[in-house]
C-alpha positions as YAML, in Angstrom:
chain: A
units: angstrom
residues:
- id: 1
  name: MET
  ca: [-21.72, -210.51, 39.35]
- id: 2
  name: VAL
  ca: [-21.00, -213.38, 36.91]
- id: 3
  name: LYS
  ca: [-23.79, -214.30, 34.34]
- id: 4
  name: VAL
  ca: [-23.56, -216.78, 31.46]
- id: 5
  name: GLU
  ca: [-24.21, -215.87, 28.06]
- id: 6
  name: ALA
  ca: [-23.62, -216.72, 24.24]
- id: 7
  name: ILE
  ca: [-20.70, -214.52, 23.00]
- id: 8
  name: PRO
  ca: [-19.64, -214.53, 19.37]
- id: 9
  name: ILE
  ca: [-16.42, -216.75, 19.35]
- id: 10
  name: ASN
  ca: [-14.74, -213.84, 17.15]
- id: 11
  name: LYS
  ca: [-15.34, -211.22, 20.03]
- id: 12
  name: ILE
  ca: [-13.27, -213.18, 22.46]
- id: 13
  name: ARG
  ca: [-9.41, -212.32, 22.53]
- id: 14
  name: ARG
  ca: [-7.03, -215.03, 23.89]
- id: 15
  name: PRO
  ca: [-4.25, -212.83, 25.13]
- id: 16
  name: LEU
  ca: [-2.03, -215.56, 26.56]
- id: 17
  name: PHE
  ca: [-0.96, -218.47, 24.23]
- id: 18
  name: ARG
  ca: [-1.45, -222.05, 25.61]
- id: 19
  name: GLN
  ca: [-0.68, -225.49, 23.86]
- id: 20
  name: ASN
  ca: [-3.77, -227.56, 23.41]
- id: 21
  name: ASP
  ca: [-3.99, -231.15, 23.92]
- id: 22
  name: PRO
  ca: [-5.24, -232.35, 20.43]
- id: 23
  name: VAL
  ca: [-6.82, -235.51, 21.79]
- id: 24
  name: LYS
  ca: [-8.81, -233.49, 24.44]
- id: 25
  name: VAL
  ca: [-10.08, -231.08, 22.06]
- id: 26
  name: ALA
  ca: [-11.12, -233.94, 19.54]
- id: 27
  name: ALA
  ca: [-12.87, -235.73, 22.39]
- id: 28
  name: LEU
  ca: [-14.55, -232.36, 23.32]
- id: 29
  name: MET
  ca: [-15.46, -231.72, 19.63]
- id: 30
  name: THR
  ca: [-17.40, -235.10, 19.74]
- id: 31
  name: SER
  ca: [-19.19, -234.32, 22.83]
- id: 32
  name: ILE
  ca: [-20.07, -230.96, 21.85]
- id: 33
  name: ARG
  ca: [-21.29, -232.23, 18.46]
- id: 34
  name: ALA
  ca: [-23.50, -234.79, 20.36]
- id: 35
  name: ILE
  ca: [-25.07, -233.08, 23.33]
- id: 36
  name: GLY
  ca: [-23.78, -229.36, 23.10]
- id: 37
  name: GLN
  ca: [-21.42, -227.30, 25.36]
- id: 38
  name: GLN
  ca: [-22.23, -228.32, 28.81]
- id: 39
  name: GLU
  ca: [-19.49, -225.97, 30.66]
- id: 40
  name: PRO
  ca: [-19.27, -222.14, 29.83]
- id: 41
  name: ILE
  ca: [-15.74, -220.82, 29.52]
- id: 42
  name: ASP
  ca: [-14.76, -218.07, 31.66]
- id: 43
  name: VAL
  ca: [-14.21, -214.41, 29.92]
- id: 44
  name: LEU
  ca: [-13.29, -211.09, 31.70]
- id: 45
  name: GLU
  ca: [-15.26, -208.13, 29.94]
- id: 46
  name: VAL
  ca: [-13.20, -204.92, 30.15]
- id: 47
  name: ASP
  ca: [-14.66, -201.83, 28.41]
- id: 48
  name: GLY
  ca: [-16.90, -203.91, 26.32]
- id: 49
  name: GLU
  ca: [-14.22, -206.17, 25.15]
- id: 50
  name: TYR
  ca: [-13.81, -210.12, 25.98]
- id: 51
  name: TYR
  ca: [-10.75, -211.76, 27.11]
- id: 52
  name: GLY
  ca: [-10.43, -215.47, 27.69]
- id: 53
  name: PHE
  ca: [-8.06, -216.88, 30.14]
- id: 54
  name: SER
  ca: [-9.57, -220.26, 30.71]
- id: 55
  name: GLY
  ca: [-11.36, -223.10, 28.78]
- id: 56
  name: CYS
  ca: [-8.88, -223.11, 25.90]
- id: 57
  name: HIS
  ca: [-9.80, -226.64, 24.96]
- id: 58
  name: ARG
  ca: [-13.45, -225.85, 24.78]
- id: 59
  name: TYR
  ca: [-12.87, -222.63, 22.96]
- id: 60
  name: GLU
  ca: [-10.64, -224.49, 20.31]
- id: 61
  name: ALA
  ca: [-13.19, -227.19, 19.94]
- id: 62
  name: CYS
  ca: [-16.32, -224.64, 19.50]
- id: 63
  name: SER
  ca: [-14.03, -222.82, 17.05]
- id: 64
  name: ARG
  ca: [-13.05, -226.00, 14.92]
- id: 65
  name: LEU
  ca: [-16.78, -227.03, 15.00]
- id: 66
  name: GLY
  ca: [-17.61, -223.69, 13.28]
- id: 67
  name: GLN
  ca: [-19.82, -222.37, 15.89]
- id: 68
  name: ASP
  ca: [-20.66, -218.76, 15.94]
- id: 69
  name: THR
  ca: [-20.93, -218.38, 19.65]
- id: 70
  name: ILE
  ca: [-19.80, -220.06, 22.86]
- id: 71
  name: LEU
  ca: [-21.29, -220.05, 26.30]
- id: 72
  name: CYS
  ca: [-19.30, -217.93, 28.69]
- id: 73
  name: ARG
  ca: [-19.42, -217.01, 32.37]
- id: 74
  name: VAL
  ca: [-18.80, -213.30, 32.00]
- id: 75
  name: ARG
  ca: [-17.13, -211.21, 34.73]
- id: 76
  name: ARG
  ca: [-16.87, -207.51, 34.18]
- id: 77
  name: ALA
  ca: [-13.87, -205.70, 35.54]
- id: 78
  name: PRO
  ca: [-11.65, -202.59, 35.41]
- id: 79
  name: ARG
  ca: [-8.56, -202.43, 33.16]
- id: 80
  name: SER
  ca: [-6.63, -202.92, 36.39]
- id: 81
  name: VAL
  ca: [-7.71, -206.39, 36.78]
- id: 82
  name: LEU
  ca: [-7.14, -207.28, 33.22]
- id: 83
  name: GLN
  ca: [-3.54, -206.03, 33.71]
- id: 84
  name: ARG
  ca: [-2.87, -208.15, 36.61]
- id: 85
  name: HIS
  ca: [-4.11, -211.29, 34.37]
- id: 86
  name: LEU
  ca: [-1.64, -210.14, 31.88]
- id: 87
  name: ALA
  ca: [1.33, -209.97, 34.28]
...
């Protein structure tokens, strides 16, 4: 089951490095500042820890804006699913 919840940004691990487009991040910051975050990012919850694999630009924009939380679609999964994402 997937549910949307506000997760503290500092609780989300970003295990895969991805280069963000600075123009896109700046545009998202402007939008989020004006109307709030409209689309949640996707995170995987494994043993009570959160791992983000998508929504890198939104994550960066919210972080730069100093937000404490970010809206996430949370999918709970066993460690074996996390290992497949990291492979």
